[in-house]
Biopython code that builds the backbone (N, CA, C, O; Angstrom):
import numpy as np
from Bio.PDB.StructureBuilder import StructureBuilder

atoms = [
    (1, "MET", "N", (-0.024, -17.205, -1.877)),
    (1, "MET", "CA", (1.203, -16.887, -1.508)),
    (1, "MET", "C", (1.598, -17.290, -0.209)),
    (1, "MET", "O", (0.840, -16.948, 0.698)),
    (2, "THR", "N", (2.637, -17.958, 0.099)),
    (2, "THR", "CA", (3.246, -18.539, 1.339)),
    (2, "THR", "C", (4.333, -18.263, 1.279)),
    (2, "THR", "O", (4.958, -18.107, 0.230)),
    (3, "CYS", "N", (4.839, -18.132, 2.585)),
    (3, "CYS", "CA", (6.206, -17.992, 2.892)),
    (3, "CYS", "C", (6.487, -18.957, 3.347)),
    (3, "CYS", "O", (5.736, -19.495, 4.161)),
    (4, "TYR", "N", (7.714, -19.528, 2.959)),
    (4, "TYR", "CA", (8.054, -20.956, 3.176)),
    (4, "TYR", "C", (9.438, -20.888, 4.186)),
    (4, "TYR", "O", (9.493, -21.925, 4.847)),
    (5, "GLY", "N", (10.354, -20.134, 4.432)),
    (5, "GLY", "CA", (11.489, -19.435, 4.724)),
    (5, "GLY", "C", (11.837, -18.454, 5.187)),
    (5, "GLY", "O", (11.637, -17.565, 4.359)),
    (6, "GLN", "N", (12.284, -18.052, 6.115)),
    (6, "GLN", "CA", (12.667, -16.447, 6.702)),
    (6, "GLN", "C", (14.395, -16.983, 7.097)),
    (6, "GLN", "O", (14.783, -18.151, 7.126)),
    (7, "GLN", "N", (15.013, -16.048, 7.302)),
    (7, "GLN", "CA", (16.069, -15.388, 8.110)),
    (7, "GLN", "C", (16.422, -14.000, 8.771)),
    (7, "GLN", "O", (16.697, -13.159, 7.915)),
    (8, "GLN", "N", (16.464, -13.698, 9.618)),
    (8, "GLN", "CA", (16.608, -12.091, 10.699)),
    (8, "GLN", "C", (17.485, -11.578, 9.636)),
    (8, "GLN", "O", (18.282, -12.426, 9.235)),
    (9, "ARG", "N", (17.559, -10.517, 9.109)),
    (9, "ARG", "CA", (18.857, -9.999, 8.554)),
    (9, "ARG", "C", (19.384, -8.599, 9.901)),
    (9, "ARG", "O", (19.292, -8.765, 11.117)),
    (10, "TRP", "N", (19.712, -7.795, 9.467)),
    (10, "TRP", "CA", (20.208, -6.557, 10.215)),
    (10, "TRP", "C", (19.263, -5.600, 10.714)),
    (10, "TRP", "O", (19.018, -4.704, 9.906)),
    (11, "GLY", "N", (18.746, -5.539, 11.656)),
    (11, "GLY", "CA", (17.779, -3.526, 11.822)),
    (11, "GLY", "C", (16.328, -5.116, 12.410)),
    (11, "GLY", "O", (16.321, -6.139, 13.095)),
    (12, "HIS", "N", (15.468, -4.381, 11.630)),
    (12, "HIS", "CA", (14.052, -4.956, 11.359)),
    (12, "HIS", "C", (13.834, -5.744, 10.032)),
    (12, "HIS", "O", (12.713, -5.919, 9.556)),
    (13, "ARG", "N", (14.682, -6.086, 9.616)),
    (13, "ARG", "CA", (14.554, -6.733, 7.578)),
    (13, "ARG", "C", (15.171, -7.812, 7.970)),
    (13, "ARG", "O", (16.192, -8.092, 8.598)),
    (14, "LEU", "N", (13.752, -8.702, 7.115)),
    (14, "LEU", "CA", (13.829, -10.324, 7.011)),
    (14, "LEU", "C", (13.994, -10.921, 5.687)),
    (14, "LEU", "O", (13.166, -10.746, 4.793)),
    (15, "ARG", "N", (14.876, -11.507, 5.572)),
    (15, "ARG", "CA", (15.158, -12.705, 4.463)),
    (15, "ARG", "C", (13.848, -13.256, 4.423)),
    (15, "ARG", "O", (13.451, -13.833, 5.436)),
    (16, "LEU", "N", (12.747, -13.140, 2.937)),
    (16, "LEU", "CA", (12.015, -13.992, 3.306)),
    (16, "LEU", "C", (11.692, -14.941, 1.682)),
    (16, "LEU", "O", (11.409, -14.381, 0.623)),
    (17, "ARG", "N", (11.828, -16.428, 1.865)),
    (17, "ARG", "CA", (11.611, -16.804, 0.611)),
    (17, "ARG", "C", (10.124, -17.269, 0.453)),
    (17, "ARG", "O", (9.381, -17.620, 1.370)),
    (18, "PHE", "N", (9.834, -17.208, -0.860)),
    (18, "PHE", "CA", (8.147, -17.150, -1.214)),
    (18, "PHE", "C", (7.754, -18.263, -1.997)),
    (18, "PHE", "O", (8.399, -18.441, -3.031)),
    (19, "SER", "N", (6.735, -19.138, -1.701)),
    (19, "SER", "CA", (6.295, -20.575, -2.146)),
    (19, "SER", "C", (6.536, -20.654, -4.075)),
    (19, "SER", "O", (6.586, -21.737, -4.659)),
    (20, "ASP", "N", (6.660, -19.260, -4.822)),
    (20, "ASP", "CA", (6.963, -18.942, -6.045)),
    (20, "ASP", "C", (8.271, -19.344, -6.050)),
    (20, "ASP", "O", (8.586, -19.293, -7.239)),
    (21, "GLY", "N", (9.268, -19.732, -5.386)),
    (21, "GLY", "CA", (10.461, -19.602, -5.464)),
    (21, "GLY", "C", (11.469, -18.272, -5.689)),
    (21, "GLY", "O", (12.527, -18.398, -6.304)),
    (22, "SER", "N", (10.967, -16.795, -5.044)),
    (22, "SER", "CA", (11.360, -15.721, -5.170)),
    (22, "SER", "C", (11.821, -15.904, -3.836)),
    (22, "SER", "O", (11.618, -16.850, -3.074)),
    (23, "ASP", "N", (12.692, -14.501, -3.609)),
    (23, "ASP", "CA", (13.864, -14.444, -2.514)),
    (23, "ASP", "C", (13.928, -13.058, -2.328)),
    (23, "ASP", "O", (14.439, -12.438, -3.261)),
    (24, "GLY", "N", (13.427, -12.221, -1.080)),
    (24, "GLY", "CA", (13.942, -11.252, -0.623)),
    (24, "GLY", "C", (14.317, -10.646, 0.718)),
    (24, "GLY", "O", (14.351, -11.295, 1.764)),
    (25, "VAL", "N", (14.663, -9.036, 0.582)),
    (25, "VAL", "CA", (14.899, -8.840, 2.283)),
    (25, "VAL", "C", (13.651, -7.477, 2.116)),
    (25, "VAL", "O", (13.484, -6.665, 1.206)),
    (26, "TYR", "N", (12.939, -7.675, 3.402)),
    (26, "TYR", "CA", (11.575, -6.957, 3.901)),
    (26, "TYR", "C", (12.231, -6.725, 5.149)),
    (26, "TYR", "O", (12.836, -7.338, 6.028)),
    (27, "ASP", "N", (11.649, -4.969, 4.685)),
    (27, "ASP", "CA", (12.264, -4.101, 5.782)),
    (27, "ASP", "C", (10.941, -3.579, 6.844)),
    (27, "ASP", "O", (10.327, -2.640, 6.337)),
    (28, "LEU", "N", (10.545, -3.898, 7.841)),
    (28, "LEU", "CA", (9.765, -3.431, 8.571)),
    (28, "LEU", "C", (9.862, -2.381, 9.358)),
    (28, "LEU", "O", (8.874, -2.154, 10.055)),
    (29, "SER", "N", (11.076, -1.432, 9.482)),
    (29, "SER", "CA", (11.027, -0.574, 10.291)),
    (29, "SER", "C", (9.656, 0.872, 10.260)),
    (29, "SER", "O", (9.280, 1.607, 11.173)),
    (30, "THR", "N", (9.370, 0.820, 9.288)),
    (30, "THR", "CA", (8.332, 1.983, 8.926)),
    (30, "THR", "C", (6.933, 1.247, 9.601)),
    (30, "THR", "O", (6.219, 1.826, 10.420)),
    (31, "TYR", "N", (6.700, -0.063, 9.124)),
    (31, "TYR", "CA", (5.797, -0.141, 9.825)),
    (31, "TYR", "C", (5.815, -0.636, 11.447)),
    (31, "TYR", "O", (4.839, -0.958, 12.125)),
    (32, "ILE", "N", (6.785, -0.605, 11.721)),
    (32, "ILE", "CA", (7.097, -0.834, 13.334)),
    (32, "ILE", "C", (7.260, 0.516, 14.023)),
    (32, "ILE", "O", (6.921, 0.457, 15.205)),
    (33, "ALA", "N", (7.715, 1.812, 13.591)),
    (33, "ALA", "CA", (7.728, 2.785, 13.367)),
    (33, "ALA", "C", (6.523, 3.581, 14.188)),
    (33, "ALA", "O", (6.553, 4.332, 15.163)),
    (34, "GLN", "N", (5.221, 2.969, 13.174)),
    (34, "GLN", "CA", (3.900, 3.867, 13.366)),
    (34, "GLN", "C", (3.551, 3.248, 14.338)),
    (34, "GLN", "O", (2.483, 3.730, 14.717)),
    (35, "GLY", "N", (4.025, 1.994, 15.307)),
    (35, "GLY", "CA", (3.254, 1.647, 16.806)),
    (35, "GLY", "C", (1.808, 0.994, 16.787)),
    (35, "GLY", "O", (1.127, 1.051, 15.763)),
    (36, "GLY", "N", (1.494, 0.563, 17.586)),
    (36, "GLY", "CA", (0.769, 0.125, 17.981)),
    (36, "GLY", "C", (0.794, -0.837, 18.800)),
    (36, "GLY", "O", (1.921, -1.267, 19.046)),
    (37, "GLU", "N", (-0.305, -1.463, 19.453)),
    (37, "GLU", "CA", (0.023, -2.679, 20.793)),
    (37, "GLU", "C", (0.624, -3.680, 20.246)),
    (37, "GLU", "O", (1.593, -4.161, 20.832)),
    (38, "MET", "N", (0.062, -4.381, 18.636)),
    (38, "MET", "CA", (0.792, -5.267, 18.398)),
    (38, "MET", "C", (2.174, -5.121, 17.768)),
    (38, "MET", "O", (2.961, -6.031, 17.508)),
    (39, "VAL", "N", (2.286, -4.148, 17.621)),
    (39, "VAL", "CA", (3.706, -4.126, 16.652)),
    (39, "VAL", "C", (5.053, -3.761, 17.929)),
    (39, "VAL", "O", (6.223, -4.128, 17.813)),
    (40, "GLU", "N", (4.490, -2.976, 19.073)),
    (40, "GLU", "CA", (5.353, -2.411, 20.196)),
    (40, "GLU", "C", (6.694, -3.695, 20.593)),
    (40, "GLU", "O", (7.905, -3.628, 20.807)),
    (41, "PRO", "N", (5.685, -4.789, 20.536)),
    (41, "PRO", "CA", (7.174, -5.982, 21.119)),
    (41, "PRO", "C", (8.454, -6.014, 20.093)),
    (41, "PRO", "O", (9.606, -6.341, 20.379)),
    (42, "LEU", "N", (7.941, -5.582, 18.812)),
    (42, "LEU", "CA", (8.736, -5.770, 17.725)),
    (42, "LEU", "C", (10.022, -4.787, 17.404)),
    (42, "LEU", "O", (10.908, -4.745, 16.551)),
    (43, "LYS", "N", (9.574, -3.903, 18.735)),
    (43, "LYS", "CA", (10.626, -2.994, 18.565)),
    (43, "LYS", "C", (12.296, -3.492, 19.157)),
    (43, "LYS", "O", (13.225, -2.968, 18.543)),
    (44, "SER", "N", (12.574, -4.224, 20.020)),
    (44, "SER", "CA", (13.245, -4.988, 20.900)),
    (44, "SER", "C", (13.516, -5.906, 20.211)),
    (44, "SER", "O", (12.791, -6.897, 20.116)),
    (45, "PRO", "N", (14.904, -5.716, 19.433)),
    (45, "PRO", "CA", (15.834, -6.486, 19.008)),
    (45, "PRO", "C", (15.678, -8.033, 18.953)),
    (45, "PRO", "O", (15.431, -8.758, 17.990)),
    (46, "ASP", "N", (15.905, -8.344, 20.320)),
    (46, "ASP", "CA", (15.812, -9.849, 20.927)),
    (46, "ASP", "C", (14.243, -10.478, 20.516)),
    (46, "ASP", "O", (13.972, -11.628, 20.172)),
    (47, "TYR", "N", (13.332, -9.313, 20.678)),
    (47, "TYR", "CA", (12.112, -10.000, 20.558)),
    (47, "TYR", "C", (11.949, -10.603, 18.935)),
    (47, "TYR", "O", (11.825, -11.772, 18.571)),
    (48, "PHE", "N", (12.002, -9.281, 18.079)),
    (48, "PHE", "CA", (12.164, -9.419, 16.944)),
    (48, "PHE", "C", (12.783, -10.385, 16.062)),
    (48, "PHE", "O", (12.360, -10.520, 14.914)),
    (49, "ALA", "N", (14.195, -11.382, 16.711)),
    (49, "ALA", "CA", (14.767, -11.969, 16.119)),
    (49, "ALA", "C", (14.054, -13.902, 16.466)),
    (49, "ALA", "O", (14.533, -14.925, 15.977)),
    (50, "ARG", "N", (12.937, -13.820, 17.351)),
    (50, "ARG", "CA", (12.206, -14.849, 17.666)),
    (50, "ARG", "C", (11.034, -15.240, 16.802)),
    (50, "ARG", "O", (10.230, -16.104, 17.154)),
    (51, "VAL", "N", (10.928, -14.335, 15.233)),
    (51, "VAL", "CA", (10.499, -14.860, 14.176)),
    (51, "VAL", "C", (10.347, -16.554, 13.659)),
    (51, "VAL", "O", (11.227, -17.407, 13.779)),
    (52, "PHE", "N", (9.224, -16.713, 13.169)),
    (52, "PHE", "CA", (9.452, -17.999, 12.803)),
    (52, "PHE", "C", (8.221, -18.359, 12.034)),
    (52, "PHE", "O", (7.273, -17.812, 12.597)),
    (53, "VAL", "N", (7.793, -19.090, 10.917)),
    (53, "VAL", "CA", (7.041, -19.166, 9.773)),
    (53, "VAL", "C", (6.048, -20.468, 10.414)),
    (53, "VAL", "O", (6.531, -21.519, 10.834)),
    (54, "GLU", "N", (4.922, -20.229, 10.396)),
    (54, "GLU", "CA", (3.768, -21.043, 11.076)),
    (54, "GLU", "C", (2.667, -20.509, 10.209)),
    (54, "GLU", "O", (2.106, -19.415, 10.143)),
    (55, "ILE", "N", (2.498, -22.069, 9.324)),
    (55, "ILE", "CA", (1.338, -21.956, 8.646)),
    (55, "ILE", "C", (1.912, -21.097, 7.388)),
    (55, "ILE", "O", (0.829, -20.899, 6.837)),
    (56, "GLY", "N", (2.679, -20.576, 6.713)),
    (56, "GLY", "CA", (2.967, -19.885, 5.554)),
    (56, "GLY", "C", (3.352, -18.243, 5.902)),
    (56, "GLY", "O", (3.672, -17.423, 5.042)),
    (57, "ALA", "N", (3.248, -17.990, 7.259)),
    (57, "ALA", "CA", (3.381, -16.630, 7.532)),
    (57, "ALA", "C", (4.403, -16.140, 8.484)),
    (57, "ALA", "O", (4.544, -16.898, 9.444)),
    (58, "PRO", "N", (5.104, -15.161, 8.491)),
    (58, "PRO", "CA", (6.436, -14.782, 9.250)),
    (58, "PRO", "C", (5.494, -14.436, 10.439)),
    (58, "PRO", "O", (4.574, -13.619, 10.414)),
    (59, "THR", "N", (5.980, -15.374, 11.709)),
    (59, "THR", "CA", (5.385, -15.327, 13.153)),
    (59, "THR", "C", (6.220, -15.115, 14.176)),
    (59, "THR", "O", (7.359, -15.580, 14.158)),
    (60, "TRP", "N", (5.699, -14.304, 15.303)),
    (60, "TRP", "CA", (6.230, -13.951, 16.317)),
    (60, "TRP", "C", (5.286, -14.651, 17.678)),
    (60, "TRP", "O", (4.110, -15.016, 17.693)),
    (61, "PRO", "N", (6.146, -14.657, 18.577)),
    (61, "PRO", "CA", (5.061, -15.176, 19.483)),
    (61, "PRO", "C", (3.928, -14.418, 20.351)),
    (61, "PRO", "O", (4.280, -13.239, 20.385)),
    (62, "LYS", "N", (2.940, -14.551, 20.937)),
    (62, "LYS", "CA", (2.307, -14.278, 21.444)),
    (62, "LYS", "C", (0.952, -13.801, 19.804)),
    (62, "LYS", "O", (-0.020, -13.046, 19.816)),
    (63, "GLY", "N", (1.555, -14.680, 18.609)),
    (63, "GLY", "CA", (0.117, -14.784, 17.803)),
    (63, "GLY", "C", (0.044, -13.653, 16.911)),
    (63, "GLY", "O", (-1.036, -13.556, 16.328)),
    (64, "PHE", "N", (1.042, -12.636, 16.611)),
    (64, "PHE", "CA", (1.407, -11.912, 15.982)),
    (64, "PHE", "C", (1.841, -11.943, 14.622)),
    (64, "PHE", "O", (3.035, -11.666, 14.505)),
    (65, "ASP", "N", (1.139, -12.235, 13.381)),
    (65, "ASP", "CA", (1.975, -12.667, 11.969)),
    (65, "ASP", "C", (1.697, -11.637, 11.144)),
    (65, "ASP", "O", (0.878, -10.719, 11.197)),
    (66, "LEU", "N", (2.840, -12.077, 10.084)),
    (66, "LEU", "CA", (2.434, -11.050, 8.818)),
    (66, "LEU", "C", (2.171, -11.661, 7.693)),
    (66, "LEU", "O", (2.900, -12.552, 7.260)),
    (67, "ASP", "N", (1.137, -11.266, 7.112)),
    (67, "ASP", "CA", (0.098, -11.629, 5.970)),
    (67, "ASP", "C", (1.652, -11.938, 4.746)),
    (67, "ASP", "O", (2.156, -10.832, 4.549)),
    (68, "PRO", "N", (2.152, -12.642, 4.251)),
    (68, "PRO", "CA", (2.969, -12.682, 3.909)),
    (68, "PRO", "C", (2.510, -12.290, 2.091)),
    (68, "PRO", "O", (3.472, -12.181, 1.331)),
    (69, "ILE", "N", (1.463, -12.150, 1.646)),
    (69, "ILE", "CA", (1.437, -11.424, 0.618)),
    (69, "ILE", "C", (1.631, -9.796, 0.415)),
    (69, "ILE", "O", (1.707, -9.446, -0.763)),
    (70, "ASN", "N", (1.719, -8.785, 1.386)),
    (70, "ASN", "CA", (1.564, -7.765, 1.187)),
    (70, "ASN", "C", (3.598, -7.769, 1.107)),
    (70, "ASN", "O", (4.073, -6.978, 0.292)),
    (71, "PRO", "N", (4.470, -8.519, 1.825)),
    (71, "PRO", "CA", (5.848, -8.362, 1.385)),
    (71, "PRO", "C", (6.222, -8.548, 0.094)),
    (71, "PRO", "O", (7.040, -7.905, -0.564)),
    (72, "TYR", "N", (5.440, -9.641, -0.268)),
    (72, "TYR", "CA", (5.993, -10.510, -1.275)),
    (72, "TYR", "C", (5.372, -9.282, -2.811)),
    (72, "TYR", "O", (6.055, -9.208, -3.832)),
    (73, "VAL", "N", (4.183, -8.553, -2.668)),
    (73, "VAL", "CA", (4.084, -7.708, -3.750)),
    (73, "VAL", "C", (5.039, -6.259, -3.893)),
    (73, "VAL", "O", (5.327, -5.664, -4.932)),
    (74, "GLU", "N", (5.386, -5.946, -2.594)),
    (74, "GLU", "CA", (6.048, -4.830, -2.323)),
    (74, "GLU", "C", (7.304, -5.096, -2.591)),
    (74, "GLU", "O", (7.896, -4.053, -2.869)),
    (75, "LEU", "N", (8.043, -6.114, -2.639)),
    (75, "LEU", "CA", (9.347, -6.672, -2.914)),
    (75, "LEU", "C", (9.318, -6.619, -4.508)),
    (75, "LEU", "O", (10.187, -5.993, -5.115)),
    (76, "ARG", "N", (7.899, -7.554, -5.419)),
    (76, "ARG", "CA", (7.842, -7.955, -6.550)),
    (76, "ARG", "C", (8.138, -6.447, -7.212)),
    (76, "ARG", "O", (9.144, -6.392, -7.919)),
    (77, "LYS", "N", (7.190, -4.945, -7.017)),
    (77, "LYS", "CA", (6.776, -4.048, -7.428)),
    (77, "LYS", "C", (8.530, -3.069, -7.144)),
    (77, "LYS", "O", (8.760, -2.073, -7.831)),
    (78, "ALA", "N", (9.176, -3.378, -6.481)),
    (78, "ALA", "CA", (10.246, -2.168, -6.251)),
    (78, "ALA", "C", (11.572, -3.230, -7.035)),
    (78, "ALA", "O", (12.714, -2.788, -7.159)),
    (79, "GLY", "N", (11.178, -4.663, -7.511)),
    (79, "GLY", "CA", (12.656, -5.431, -8.184)),
    (79, "GLY", "C", (13.097, -5.778, -7.322)),
    (79, "GLY", "O", (14.296, -5.995, -7.496)),
    (80, "ALA", "N", (12.599, -6.075, -5.908)),
    (80, "ALA", "CA", (13.785, -6.413, -5.316)),
    (80, "ALA", "C", (13.055, -7.942, -4.620)),
    (80, "ALA", "O", (12.981, -8.330, -3.454)),
    (81, "ALA", "N", (12.738, -8.355, -5.501)),
    (81, "ALA", "CA", (12.465, -10.113, -5.449)),
    (81, "ALA", "C", (12.871, -10.931, -6.426)),
    (81, "ALA", "O", (12.256, -11.104, -7.478)),
    (82, "LYS", "N", (14.148, -11.580, -6.048)),
    (82, "LYS", "CA", (14.952, -12.137, -6.780)),
    (82, "LYS", "C", (14.301, -13.553, -7.213)),
    (82, "LYS", "O", (13.407, -13.731, -6.385)),
    (83, "GLN", "N", (14.315, -14.750, -8.194)),
    (83, "GLN", "CA", (14.247, -16.017, -8.032)),
    (83, "GLN", "C", (15.329, -16.824, -8.101)),
    (83, "GLN", "O", (16.130, -16.918, -9.031)),
    (84, "VAL", "N", (15.313, -17.496, -6.899)),
    (84, "VAL", "CA", (16.877, -18.230, -6.547)),
    (84, "VAL", "C", (16.317, -19.755, -6.522)),
    (84, "VAL", "O", (17.248, -20.559, -6.488)),
    (85, "ALA", "N", (14.903, -20.412, -6.530)),
    (85, "ALA", "CA", (14.552, -21.520, -6.618)),
    (85, "ALA", "C", (12.966, -21.706, -7.685)),
    (85, "ALA", "O", (12.198, -20.825, -8.072)),
    (86, "ALA", "N", (12.919, -23.453, -7.948)),
    (86, "ALA", "CA", (12.037, -23.430, -8.564)),
    (86, "ALA", "C", (10.868, -23.363, -7.728)),
    (86, "ALA", "O", (11.080, -23.460, -6.519)),
    (87, "PRO", "N", (9.100, -23.148, -8.302)),
    (87, "PRO", "CA", (8.371, -22.862, -7.244)),
    (87, "PRO", "C", (7.946, -24.181, -6.326)),
    (87, "PRO", "O", (8.311, -25.318, -6.626)),
    (88, "VAL", "N", (7.247, -23.921, -5.339)),
    (88, "VAL", "CA", (7.379, -24.926, -3.819)),
    (88, "VAL", "C", (5.509, -25.247, -4.361)),
    (88, "VAL", "O", (4.637, -24.393, -4.524)),
    (89, "GLY", "N", (5.365, -27.171, -4.571)),
    (89, "GLY", "CA", (3.788, -27.359, -4.638)),
    (89, "GLY", "C", (3.652, -26.768, -5.641)),
    (89, "GLY", "O", (2.530, -26.633, -6.130)),
]
sb = StructureBuilder()
sb.init_structure("model")
sb.init_model(0)
sb.init_chain("A")
sb.init_seg("    ")
for serial, (resi, resn, name, xyz) in enumerate(atoms, 1):
    if name == "N":
        sb.init_residue(resn, " ", resi, " ")
    sb.init_atom(name, np.array(xyz, "f"), 0.0, 1.0, " ", f" {name:<3s}", serial, name[0])
structure = sb.get_structure()
């Protein structure tokens, strides 16, 4: 599963579009609140907003990325991923 599109939403939420054509808003607030050296910069709204997709994963400067399978599975389990497009590839 890869992520091929993202858009920052409010707070620490990202709207993610996945390669199967599903789309959902993933909240990283709890993950970021747990802290840690790699996620510490994400607490800054300006830094969080610098997200981009690289090799199918939401990525921030300095090499931190988010494995897209975790948000995909969580959004599916919660019923929060909606089919909005045809699968890619």
